[in-house]
C-alpha positions as CSV (number, residue, x, y, z in Angstrom):
1,M,-32.7,93.8,-27.2
2,F,-33.9,95.4,-30.4
3,C,-37.3,96.1,-31.9
4,I,-38.3,93.4,-34.3
5,E,-40.1,96.0,-36.5
6,C,-37.6,98.9,-36.9
7,G,-34.5,97.4,-35.3
8,Q,-34.3,100.1,-32.6
9,Q,-32.4,99.0,-29.5
10,L,-34.8,98.6,-26.5
11,S,-34.5,98.0,-22.9
12,E,-35.2,94.7,-21.4
13,D,-38.5,95.7,-19.8
14,S,-39.8,97.7,-22.8
15,L,-43.3,96.8,-24.0
16,F,-43.4,99.2,-27.0
17,C,-40.8,100.5,-29.3
18,G,-39.9,104.1,-28.7
19,S,-39.4,104.8,-32.4
20,C,-42.2,103.1,-34.2
21,G,-44.6,102.3,-31.3
22,A,-44.8,98.7,-32.2
23,T,-45.2,96.3,-29.4
24,V,-42.3,94.1,-28.7
25,T,-44.4,90.9,-29.3
26,D,-46.3,92.0,-32.4
27,A,-45.8,89.9,-35.4
28,T,-44.4,91.4,-38.6
29,S,-43.2,90.1,-41.8
30,D,-39.6,91.1,-41.2
31,V,-37.7,89.4,-38.4
32,F,-34.9,91.1,-36.5
33,C,-32.5,89.6,-34.0
34,I,-33.5,90.7,-30.6
35,E,-29.9,90.9,-29.5
36,C,-28.1,92.7,-32.4
37,G,-31.1,94.0,-34.4
38,A,-29.9,92.4,-37.7
39,K,-32.6,91.5,-40.1
40,Q,-33.1,87.8,-40.5
41,P,-34.3,85.6,-43.3
42,D,-37.8,84.2,-42.9
43,D,-36.6,80.6,-42.2
44,A,-33.7,81.6,-39.9
45,E,-33.6,79.8,-36.6
46,F,-30.6,81.6,-35.3
47,C,-29.2,85.1,-36.0
48,I,-27.0,85.2,-39.0
49,E,-24.8,87.9,-37.3
50,C,-24.5,86.9,-33.6
51,G,-26.0,83.4,-33.6
52,T,-28.8,84.2,-31.0
53,K,-31.9,82.1,-31.3
54,V,-34.4,84.0,-33.5
55,V,-37.7,84.7,-31.5
56,T,-40.9,85.1,-33.4
57,E,-44.5,84.9,-32.4
58,S,-44.9,81.6,-34.2
59,H,-41.8,80.2,-32.5
60,E,-43.1,81.2,-29.1
61,Q,-46.5,79.6,-29.8
62,N,-45.1,76.4,-31.2
63,E,-42.4,75.9,-28.6
64,E,-43.6,74.1,-25.6
65,P,-41.7,74.2,-22.4
66,V,-39.7,71.1,-22.0
67,A,-39.9,69.7,-18.6
68,P,-36.6,68.6,-17.2
69,K,-36.2,65.0,-17.3
70,P,-36.3,63.5,-13.8
71,V,-33.1,62.0,-12.6
72,I,-33.8,58.4,-11.8
73,T,-31.5,56.8,-9.4
74,E,-31.6,53.1,-9.6
75,E,-31.1,51.1,-6.5
76,P,-28.3,48.6,-6.8
77,V,-29.5,45.0,-7.3
78,L,-27.7,42.6,-5.1
79,T,-26.7,39.5,-6.9
80,E,-24.9,36.4,-5.8
81,P,-21.2,36.4,-6.5
82,E,-20.3,34.5,-9.6
83,L,-18.3,31.4,-9.0
84,V,-15.2,31.4,-11.0
85,E,-13.7,28.0,-11.7
86,P,-10.0,27.7,-11.2
87,P,-8.1,27.0,-14.4
88,P,-7.4,23.3,-14.9
89,V,-4.1,22.1,-13.7
90,H,-2.3,20.1,-16.3
91,L,0.0,17.5,-14.8
92,A,3.2,17.0,-16.5
93,T,3.1,13.7,-18.4
94,P,6.4,11.8,-18.7
95,S,8.0,11.7,-22.0
96,A,8.3,8.6,-24.1
97,A,11.9,8.2,-23.1
98,Q,11.1,8.4,-19.3
99,S,8.2,6.0,-19.7
100,S,10.5,3.5,-21.5
101,S,13.2,3.8,-18.9
102,S,10.6,3.3,-16.1
103,G,9.2,0.2,-17.8
104,M,12.7,-1.3,-18.2
105,V,13.5,-0.7,-14.5
106,K,10.2,-2.4,-13.4
107,L,10.8,-5.3,-15.8
108,L,14.4,-5.7,-14.4
109,A,13.1,-5.7,-10.8
110,I,10.4,-8.3,-11.5
111,T,12.9,-10.5,-13.3
112,T,15.4,-10.3,-10.4
113,I,12.7,-11.2,-7.9
114,V,11.6,-14.2,-10.0
115,L,15.1,-15.5,-10.4
116,L,15.7,-15.0,-6.6
117,V,12.6,-17.0,-5.7
118,A,13.6,-19.7,-8.2
119,V,17.1,-20.1,-6.7
120,I,15.7,-20.2,-3.2
121,G,13.1,-22.8,-4.2
122,L,15.8,-24.9,-5.9
123,I,17.9,-24.8,-2.7
124,V,15.0,-25.8,-0.5
125,Y,14.1,-28.6,-2.9
126,M,17.7,-30.0,-3.0
127,F,18.3,-29.9,0.8
128,V,14.9,-30.5,2.3
129,I,12.5,-32.2,-0.1
130,Q,15.2,-34.2,-2.0
131,G,16.7,-35.3,1.4
132,D,13.4,-37.0,2.3
133,S,12.5,-38.4,-1.1
134,Y,13.1,-41.9,-2.3
135,Q,16.2,-42.2,-4.4
136,E,16.0,-44.8,-7.2
137,G,13.1,-46.6,-5.4
138,T,15.4,-47.5,-2.5
139,G,13.7,-45.6,0.3
140,P,14.5,-42.4,2.2
141,A,18.0,-41.2,3.1
142,H,19.2,-41.5,6.7
143,Q,21.9,-40.2,8.9
144,T,24.3,-42.8,10.1
145,H,25.3,-43.3,13.7
146,D,27.5,-46.3,13.4
147,Q,30.7,-46.2,15.3
148,Q,32.7,-47.1,12.2
149,M,31.3,-44.0,10.4
150,P,31.6,-40.4,11.7
151,P,28.3,-38.9,12.7
152,G,26.7,-36.2,10.5
153,I,27.5,-37.9,7.2
154,Y,24.5,-38.1,4.8
155,M,24.4,-40.6,1.9
156,P,21.8,-42.2,-0.3
157,A,19.4,-44.8,1.2
158,D,21.0,-47.8,-0.6
159,E,24.5,-46.9,0.5
160,Y,23.3,-46.1,4.0
161,H,21.7,-49.5,4.6
162,I,24.6,-51.3,3.0
163,Q,27.0,-49.6,5.3
164,R,24.9,-50.4,8.3
165,V,25.1,-54.1,7.5
166,R,28.8,-54.0,6.7
167,N,29.6,-52.3,9.9
168,G,27.1,-54.2,12.0
169,H,27.7,-57.2,14.3
170,L,25.8,-60.4,15.0
171,H,24.7,-60.9,18.6
172,N,26.9,-64.0,19.1
173,H,29.8,-62.5,17.2
174,P,30.2,-59.0,18.6
175,D,33.9,-58.8,17.8
176,V,33.7,-59.3,14.0
177,A,32.1,-56.9,11.6
178,I,29.7,-58.7,9.2
179,G,31.1,-57.0,6.1
180,F,34.6,-57.8,7.0
181,A,33.8,-61.5,7.4
182,L,31.7,-61.8,4.3
183,E,34.1,-60.0,2.0
184,R,36.9,-62.4,3.1
185,Y,34.7,-65.4,2.5
186,F,32.9,-64.6,-0.8
187,D,34.7,-64.2,-4.1
188,Q,33.5,-61.4,-6.4
189,I,31.2,-60.2,-3.7
190,E,28.4,-57.7,-4.5
191,W,26.2,-55.6,-2.2
192,R,22.7,-54.5,-3.2
193,H,19.9,-52.7,-1.5
194,S,16.1,-53.0,-2.1
195,Y,13.2,-51.0,-0.7
196,V,9.6,-52.3,-0.6
197,P,7.3,-49.3,-0.5
198,E,4.1,-51.3,0.2
199,E,5.6,-52.7,3.4
200,N,8.1,-49.8,4.1
201,L,10.9,-52.4,4.3
202,N,14.6,-52.0,3.5
203,R,16.6,-55.1,2.6
204,V,20.3,-55.6,1.9
205,F,21.5,-58.5,-0.4
206,V,25.1,-59.7,-0.4
207,H,26.1,-62.5,-2.7
208,G,29.3,-64.0,-4.2
209,Y,31.0,-67.2,-5.2
210,M,31.7,-69.5,-2.3
211,P,35.1,-71.3,-1.9
212,A,35.5,-74.5,-3.9
213,D,35.1,-77.6,-1.8
214,G,36.0,-80.2,-4.6
215,T,32.5,-81.6,-4.8
216,E,31.6,-79.9,-8.1
217,P,32.5,-82.3,-11.0
218,D,33.2,-79.4,-13.5
219,G,35.0,-77.2,-11.0
220,T,32.2,-74.6,-10.8
221,R,31.7,-72.9,-7.5
222,A,28.4,-72.4,-5.8
223,M,26.7,-68.9,-5.5
224,G,25.6,-67.9,-2.0
225,Q,23.5,-65.0,-1.0
226,F,22.5,-63.6,2.4
227,V,19.5,-61.3,2.9
228,F,19.3,-58.8,5.8
229,Q,16.1,-57.0,6.6
230,F,15.6,-53.7,8.6
231,A,12.9,-53.2,11.1
232,V,10.9,-50.0,11.7
233,D,13.1,-49.1,14.7
234,G,16.2,-49.2,12.5
235,S,17.6,-52.6,13.6
236,F,18.3,-55.4,11.2
237,R,18.7,-59.2,11.2
238,P,19.5,-61.9,8.6
239,I,16.3,-63.5,7.2
240,Q,17.3,-65.7,4.2
241,F,20.2,-67.7,2.8
242,V,20.1,-68.7,-0.9
243,L,22.4,-71.3,-2.3
244,N,22.5,-71.6,-6.1
245,G,19.0,-70.0,-6.4
246,N,17.5,-72.3,-3.7
247,F,16.2,-70.9,-0.4
248,E,17.7,-72.8,2.5
249,D,16.2,-73.0,6.0
250,V,17.0,-70.6,8.8
251,R,19.1,-73.1,10.7
252,L,21.5,-73.6,7.8
253,M,21.7,-69.8,7.4
254,Y,22.9,-69.3,11.0
255,E,25.3,-72.2,10.7
256,M,26.8,-70.6,7.6
257,L,27.1,-67.3,9.3
258,D,28.8,-68.8,12.3
259,M,31.3,-70.6,10.1
260,I,32.1,-67.5,8.1
261,M,32.6,-65.4,11.3
262,D,34.9,-68.0,12.8
263,M,36.9,-68.2,9.6
264,S,37.5,-64.4,9.6
265,R,39.2,-64.4,13.1
């Protein structure tokens, strides 16, 4: 270091300058660098030659020792882990073309099912319901079991009952069919069936012109009609004979039937 008064180089433990006798700490108007001895301006803070901090008495009095800042170690604060929501998953939406195609497939499937149900319903109606319904007000259809007709044949109720009478036999004429005898006797014969819902009765009417007997003055022939009625058990019997619109008694009816049966042999 150097004397701040005369600039003489001094040892580190010198208390007085060996050249001028000034104390090392005495204040003077001139300031010299304590390292290189260069004279410094009055307001210099650092040596203009070597950059050493300029030490003056005023600087030593004004400068306060700066205590080192304590090192503060902060304890880690435990916090709950933050919940991170997963990113939303965007489902792929079908395009307009795919939606339209899917809708058409569903519509086609529904239409097919409806048509299939309608066809099945129609078949059931035709073969089940219609088979047991009344046809033209003549009563339910039946299966025939007559010997003259093969079994398993189905026909409308009117035709069924008419065939039953035509192929039937009277008790006292078991060898002659009723229809065969009446069709040989009557001219322009006609068969007709009638059903009475209130009484659940089936009736068969057969009428035609009777042979001329020469008693009519104008040559007209009488109109005769027989009525056969079916019972609940399926059997039938003659119940009426009508001659020119007049109901004859039962005795005359059986006499006419006996005569017609005998004439057909």
